[in-house]
C-alpha positions as CSV (number, residue, x, y, z in Angstrom):
1,M,-36.1,4.1,-53.6
2,A,-34.5,7.2,-52.0
3,N,-37.5,7.2,-49.5
4,T,-37.4,3.5,-48.3
5,I,-33.5,4.2,-48.1
6,T,-33.8,6.8,-46.0
7,F,-36.5,4.8,-43.5
8,I,-34.5,2.0,-42.8
9,G,-31.6,4.2,-42.5
10,C,-33.2,6.5,-39.8
11,G,-34.4,2.9,-38.2
12,I,-31.0,1.5,-37.5
13,V,-29.1,4.9,-36.0
14,S,-32.5,5.0,-33.5
15,L,-32.0,1.4,-33.4
16,L,-28.4,2.1,-32.5
17,L,-29.1,5.1,-29.7
18,L,-31.7,3.2,-27.9
19,M,-29.7,0.2,-27.0
20,S,-27.0,2.8,-26.1
21,I,-29.2,4.6,-23.6
22,L,-29.6,1.5,-22.4
23,L,-26.9,0.0,-22.3
24,A,-24.3,2.7,-20.6
25,G,-27.7,3.8,-19.0
26,P,-30.0,6.9,-18.1
27,H,-27.4,9.9,-17.7
28,L,-27.9,9.7,-21.5
29,L,-31.4,9.7,-22.2
30,L,-32.2,13.1,-23.4
31,P,-29.1,13.5,-25.7
32,G,-30.2,10.3,-26.2
33,I,-33.9,11.3,-27.1
34,F,-32.0,14.5,-28.3
35,M,-30.3,12.8,-31.4
36,I,-33.2,10.4,-32.5
37,V,-35.3,13.4,-32.9
38,T,-32.4,15.0,-35.0
39,V,-32.4,12.0,-36.7
40,L,-36.3,11.3,-37.8
41,V,-36.6,14.9,-38.0
42,G,-33.5,14.4,-40.6
43,G,-35.1,12.2,-41.9
44,L,-38.8,13.1,-42.4
45,C,-36.7,16.7,-44.9
46,V,-34.7,13.6,-46.5
47,Y,-38.8,12.5,-48.3
48,I,-39.9,15.6,-48.2
49,A,-37.0,17.1,-50.3
50,N,-37.1,13.7,-52.8
51,G,-41.2,13.8,-53.3
52,M,-40.0,17.6,-54.1
53,I,-37.3,16.7,-56.6
54,Q,-39.5,14.1,-57.8
55,R,-42.7,16.2,-59.3
56,R,-40.7,18.8,-60.2
57,T,-39.2,16.4,-62.9
58,E,-43.0,15.6,-63.5
59,I,-43.4,19.2,-64.3
60,M,-40.4,19.5,-66.4
61,K,-41.2,16.4,-68.6
62,D,-44.8,18.0,-69.3
63,Q,-43.1,21.4,-69.9
64,E,-40.3,19.4,-72.8
65,D,-44.2,17.4,-73.9
């Protein structure tokens, strides 16, 4: 569930940043691209961290049995 929320959130924020670039003009192109990349890299980090936490939970359940 967290991965779905992460993907949707990253998509929405990226679209908002892209719209702000289009509306404000080309002088925001470089900072806007950096912000979009930062959002996408942050989403990737959350995705990886969530996978690690889920895997750790599975390992801990296996050890308890």
